[in-house]
C-alpha positions in Angstrom: 110.2 90.9 61.4 107.6 90.4 64.1 105.8 92.4 67.3 106.3 91.5 70.7 103.6 91.8 72.7 103.5 92.3 76.5 100.1 92.5 78.4 101.4 93.5 82.0 98.2 93.0 84.6 97.8 93.3 88.2 99.3 89.2 89.0 101.3 88.0 85.7 103.0 89.0 82.8 101.8 87.8 79.8 103.6 88.0 76.7 103.3 87.0 72.3 105.0 87.2 69.0 102.6 88.8 66.5 103.4 88.1 63.2 100.3 90.7 61.8 97.7 89.5 63.9 98.9 85.7 63.7 100.0 85.2 67.7 102.8 83.2 69.3 101.9 83.3 72.6 105.2 82.6 75.5 104.8 81.5 78.9 103.2 83.6 81.3 105.6 85.5 84.3 104.3 85.3 87.7 104.7 89.0 88.9 106.4 88.4 92.2 109.1 86.4 89.8 109.8 89.3 87.8 113.3 91.0 87.2 115.3 92.3 84.4 117.5 89.1 84.5 114.6 87.4 84.2 112.8 88.9 81.1 116.1 89.2 79.5 116.5 85.2 79.6 112.9 84.8 78.6 113.4 87.0 75.4 117.0 87.0 74.3 116.7 84.3 72.2 114.0 86.4 70.0 115.1 88.4 67.1 114.6 92.8 67.6 111.1 92.9 67.3 109.8 96.0 65.0 107.9 97.1 67.9 107.3 96.4 71.4 103.5 96.6 72.2 103.0 97.4 76.1 99.4 97.0 77.9 100.1 97.7 81.8 97.7 97.9 84.3 100.3 96.7 86.9 102.4 98.7 89.0 104.9 101.1 87.2 108.0 99.2 89.0 107.1 96.4 87.0 106.7 98.3 84.0 110.1 100.1 84.5 111.3 96.1 85.2 110.0 95.8 81.6 111.0 98.5 80.0 114.8 98.2 80.7 114.8 94.7 80.2 113.9 95.7 76.6 116.6 98.4 76.4 118.8 95.9 77.4 118.5 93.6 74.7 117.2 96.3 72.4 118.5 99.6 72.6 117.3 101.3 69.7 113.8 99.3 69.7 110.3 101.2 69.2 108.5 101.0 72.5 104.9 101.6 72.9 102.5 102.2 75.5 98.7 102.2 74.6 95.9 103.7 76.8 92.2 103.6 76.4 90.7 106.9 74.2 87.1 107.9 73.6 86.9 106.0 70.3 89.4 103.9 67.4 89.4 100.8 65.4 85.2 100.7 65.6 84.5 100.9 69.3 83.1 104.0 71.0 84.1 103.8 74.8 81.4 104.6 77.1 83.4 105.8 80.0 83.3 109.5 80.6 86.7 110.1 81.4 88.3 107.7 78.4 91.5 107.2 79.6 90.3 105.6 83.0 89.1 102.3 81.0 91.8 99.8 81.9 93.4 99.5 79.3 93.0 95.4 79.2 89.2 96.5 78.8 89.7 99.0 76.1 91.4 96.1 74.0 89.4 93.3 75.3 86.7 95.3 73.3 88.5 96.1 70.1 89.7 92.7 69.9 85.9 91.2 70.6 84.4 93.7 67.8 86.7 92.7 65.2 86.4 88.4 66.0 83.0 88.6 66.6 80.8 91.1 65.3 77.9 90.5 67.8 76.7 92.2 71.2 79.2 90.7 73.7 79.1 90.3 77.0 83.4 90.5 78.0 84.4 88.6 81.6 88.5 89.5 82.4 88.5 86.5 85.5 91.7 87.8 86.8 92.6 89.5 90.1 89.5 91.8 89.6 86.8 90.5 87.7 85.5 93.1 85.3 82.5 92.7 82.8 81.7 94.7 79.5 79.1 95.0 77.1 79.4 95.4 73.5 77.0 96.0 70.9 77.6 94.9 67.5 78.6 97.9 66.4 81.2 98.4 68.5 79.5 100.9 71.2 81.1 99.9 74.5 77.8 100.3 76.9 79.8 100.5 80.3 80.6 97.7 82.4 80.8 96.4 86.1 84.2 95.3 88.3 84.0 93.3 91.2 87.2 91.3 93.5 88.2 88.1 91.6 88.0 84.8 93.2 91.4 85.1 94.8 91.2 88.8 96.0 87.6 87.6 97.8 89.4 85.0 99.5 92.4 87.2 100.7 89.6 90.2 101.6 87.7 87.4 104.1 91.5 86.0 105.7 92.9 89.5 106.3 89.7 91.3 107.9 88.0 88.2 110.0 89.9 86.1 112.5 89.1 82.6 112.0 88.7 82.0 108.6 91.7 80.2 106.3 92.9 81.6 103.5 93.0 77.8 101.0 94.2 76.9 97.8 92.0 73.8 97.6 89.3 72.7 95.2 85.7 72.0 96.0 82.2 70.7 95.0 80.4 74.0 94.2 78.1 73.3 97.1 76.6 73.6 100.6 79.6 73.5 102.2 80.4 71.2 105.7 84.2 72.9 106.4 84.6 76.6 106.4 87.5 76.4 103.6 84.9 74.5 101.1 82.0 76.7 102.8 84.7 80.1 101.3 85.5 77.7 97.7 81.6 77.8 97.2 80.8 81.1 98.3 83.1 82.8 96.3 83.1 81.0 93.2 79.2 81.3 93.3 79.1 85.2 93.7 81.4 85.5 90.5 79.1 83.5 89.0 75.6 85.3 89.9 77.0 88.1 88.8 77.8 87.4 85.4 74.5 85.4 85.6 72.8 88.4 86.7 74.3 90.6 84.1 72.8 88.5 81.5 69.8 88.0 82.4 69.7 91.5 82.0 70.3 91.2 78.2 68.6 89.2 75.5 69.5 85.3 75.2 71.2 86.5 71.7 74.2 88.0 74.1 77.4 86.2 73.7 79.3 85.7 76.6 83.2 85.6 76.3 85.5 84.7 79.2 89.0 85.1 79.4 91.7 85.6 81.9 93.3 83.2 84.4 90.4 81.9 86.0 88.0 81.7 83.0 88.2 77.9 82.4 87.1 77.4 86.2 84.6 79.7 85.4 83.5 78.4 82.2 83.5 74.9 83.9 80.3 75.5 86.0 78.3 77.5 83.1 75.1 76.4 80.8 75.5 77.0 77.9 79.1 76.9 78.1 80.3 80.4 77.0 83.6 81.4 74.5 87.0 81.3 76.0 89.4 83.5 74.4 92.9 83.0 77.0 94.3 85.9 74.8 92.1 88.6 74.0 94.3 91.7 75.1 96.8 90.6 73.3 94.9 90.3 70.0 93.8 93.8 70.7 97.0 95.1 71.2 98.2 92.9 67.8 95.7 94.8 66.6 96.2 98.3 67.3 100.3 97.6 66.0 99.6 96.0 62.7 96.8 98.8 61.7 99.6 101.5 60.6 96.3 102.9 58.0 94.2 103.7 60.8 94.3 107.1 62.0 94.4 105.9 65.4 97.9 106.5 66.6 96.7 109.0 68.9 96.5 105.5 71.1 99.6 106.1 71.5 102.0 108.0 73.6 
């Protein structure tokens, strides 16, 4: 019997079936399309999962839709919500208030520690860009947060009179149109932050990208970083699988 893993982010819901730590991801659903009908249609062909693990950084309304869909399909299902703690699964949280670390970042730290066992810089390139630093021994060194590419563009559009909101792509270069200048400016802002963080740490630090814009950013980096699109889901799988762990207080 498999577990159902749900990563409910700010922009989309990602999900996967997990047989222990082997993932079978399903198609992501943008948050603006979320409904009980949409979710039940996506999951109705699945056998009842052993457990349903949820990592939510999105709004509570979307979380309620997810729970309602699960209750509709599997009324007696075991639903487990995850939150960050001060330590667990070999990782020590650097935050002064551990639960205030986003659960997506916490699960990415857990997954990275188990998968790579190295000094790492984890960059989640999503609605927000988050960067977390992790030592080989599992010590979280803290991190950074800034707006993601789309959010940067939206901020310019919202708070100025004449700057357009464009979803076109352009060469990453000095631009000869406003839309191209915004594209290059926001992309270089994200790339520059990552480069600045990496420059402050040893060259052996491994750079790992996840999130919706990971491929775009990685395409402009040398050397190429490692991309793991399912890092959060893998972390969730680890926590659900490790029944012998003493870390059951990860769940409430």
